[in-house]
C-alpha positions in Angstrom: 25.6 174.6 -91.7 26.0 176.3 -95.1 29.5 174.8 -96.6 31.4 178.0 -98.4 32.3 177.6 -102.2 36.1 177.4 -102.5 37.3 180.5 -104.1 40.0 180.0 -107.3 41.9 182.8 -108.6 43.9 182.2 -112.0 48.0 182.8 -112.1 46.9 186.2 -113.9 44.9 186.8 -110.4 47.5 186.0 -108.5 50.5 188.3 -110.2 47.9 190.9 -109.7 47.9 190.3 -105.6 50.9 189.7 -105.0 52.0 193.8 -107.3 49.5 194.9 -105.0 50.9 193.6 -102.0 54.2 194.9 -102.7 53.0 198.2 -103.1 51.5 198.6 -99.9 48.0 197.4 -100.5 45.6 196.6 -97.8 44.4 193.3 -97.9 41.1 194.9 -97.8 41.6 197.1 -100.7 43.4 193.9 -102.9 40.2 191.9 -102.3 37.9 194.5 -103.4 39.2 194.1 -106.9 38.5 190.6 -106.9 34.8 191.2 -105.1 36.0 189.2 -102.2 36.7 188.6 -98.7 39.4 189.8 -97.1 40.6 186.5 -96.1 40.3 185.0 -99.6 43.5 187.0 -100.7 44.6 186.5 -97.1 45.2 183.0 -98.0 46.7 183.4 -101.1 49.5 185.6 -99.2 49.6 183.5 -96.2 50.9 180.5 -98.2 54.3 181.6 -98.2 54.5 184.0 -95.6 53.9 186.9 -97.5 57.2 186.0 -99.9 56.2 186.0 -103.6 57.0 182.7 -104.9 58.9 182.3 -108.2 57.7 182.0 -111.1 57.8 178.0 -111.7 59.6 176.9 -115.0 61.1 173.2 -116.1 65.0 172.7 -116.2 66.0 172.6 -119.6 67.3 169.4 -119.0 63.6 167.7 -118.1 61.6 166.0 -121.2 59.1 168.5 -123.0 55.4 167.5 -123.8 56.6 167.7 -127.6 59.0 164.7 -126.7 56.7 163.3 -124.6 54.4 163.2 -127.3 57.0 161.4 -129.2 57.3 158.7 -127.0 53.8 158.0 -126.9 53.9 157.8 -131.0 56.7 156.0 -130.9 55.0 153.6 -128.4 52.0 153.3 -130.2 53.9 152.1 -133.5 55.9 149.3 -131.8 58.7 151.2 -132.0 61.6 150.2 -129.5 63.5 152.6 -127.1 66.8 153.1 -128.6 65.0 154.3 -131.8 62.4 156.7 -130.3 65.3 157.8 -127.4 68.0 158.2 -130.9 64.9 160.2 -132.2 64.9 162.7 -129.6 68.5 162.3 -128.8 68.5 161.2 -125.1 69.8 158.2 -123.7 67.3 154.9 -123.8 67.8 154.9 -119.9 65.9 158.0 -120.1 63.1 157.0 -122.2 62.6 153.5 -120.4 62.1 155.9 -117.1 60.1 157.9 -118.6 57.6 155.2 -119.8 57.8 153.5 -116.5 57.3 156.2 -114.1 54.4 158.0 -116.0 52.2 154.8 -117.5 48.4 154.7 -116.5 46.2 152.2 -116.9 45.5 153.4 -120.4 49.2 152.7 -120.9 51.6 155.8 -121.6 49.6 159.1 -122.8 51.5 162.4 -123.1 49.9 165.0 -121.7 48.9 163.0 -118.5 52.7 162.0 -117.9 53.6 166.0 -118.4 51.1 166.9 -115.8 52.6 163.9 -113.3 56.3 165.8 -114.0 55.3 169.1 -113.9 53.3 168.0 -110.2 56.2 165.8 -109.0 58.0 169.2 -109.5 56.8 171.4 -107.4 58.9 172.0 -104.4 57.2 170.6 -101.4 59.4 173.0 -98.8 58.1 175.8 -97.2 60.8 178.6 -96.7 61.9 179.0 -93.0 60.3 182.1 -92.5 57.4 180.6 -92.9 57.4 177.9 -91.1 59.3 179.3 -87.7 57.2 182.7 -86.7 59.9 183.9 -84.1 62.5 183.8 -86.6 61.0 186.1 -89.1 60.2 188.2 -86.6 63.3 188.6 -85.0 64.5 189.1 -88.9 62.2 191.6 -89.7 63.2 193.8 -86.6 66.7 193.5 -87.7 65.8 194.6 -91.1 63.7 197.8 -89.5 67.3 198.5 -87.7 69.1 198.6 -91.1 70.9 195.2 -90.4 71.8 193.7 -93.9 70.8 190.0 -94.3 74.6 188.6 -94.0 74.5 190.4 -90.8 71.3 189.0 -89.9 73.0 185.2 -91.2 75.9 186.0 -89.1 74.4 187.0 -86.4 71.9 184.3 -86.1 74.3 181.3 -86.6 76.4 183.4 -83.4 73.6 184.2 -81.0 72.0 180.5 -81.8 75.1 177.9 -82.3 73.3 174.7 -81.8 69.7 175.8 -83.1 69.4 174.9 -86.5 65.8 176.5 -86.6 67.3 179.8 -85.8 69.9 179.8 -88.7 68.8 181.4 -92.3 70.9 182.2 -94.7 71.2 185.6 -96.2 69.5 184.4 -99.6 66.5 183.5 -97.5 66.3 187.0 -96.2 66.4 188.6 -99.4 63.3 186.8 -101.5 61.3 190.1 -102.4 
């Protein structure tokens, strides 16, 4: 049996998919844009339950790639952790933790460290409405009845007081 080649979409292509999906286009029509089968588009949209994930961005407190490059240069120049931290206006403990956490077999490499940090920042937790299809169907039914997300969240807490799996915040329901 011949194995299919894995299809990868760029972030731009995914953004176009989500835009078309929000506008109500069918999976078949969206897939035709990329000359692909609708199941490949369905896989992208189904990963998050048909809810577009927010654009990823770094915290303002996180080290930047430029700061990591400065750490790397400082280590090569045999500078102390305190002097590197002073140049970056960071705590020495931050620099020490960064080096210990992100040093590989070849020592500390800025791009490698930056990619590791970006990968670790990925939130593994899936949306509750994705994991619990029955809950998603109940929420969708109440939305069709013109209930507000606050009303739905309150109703779920009263209807299922001891079942955390049936509790969802109104913010989760508001997700686009």
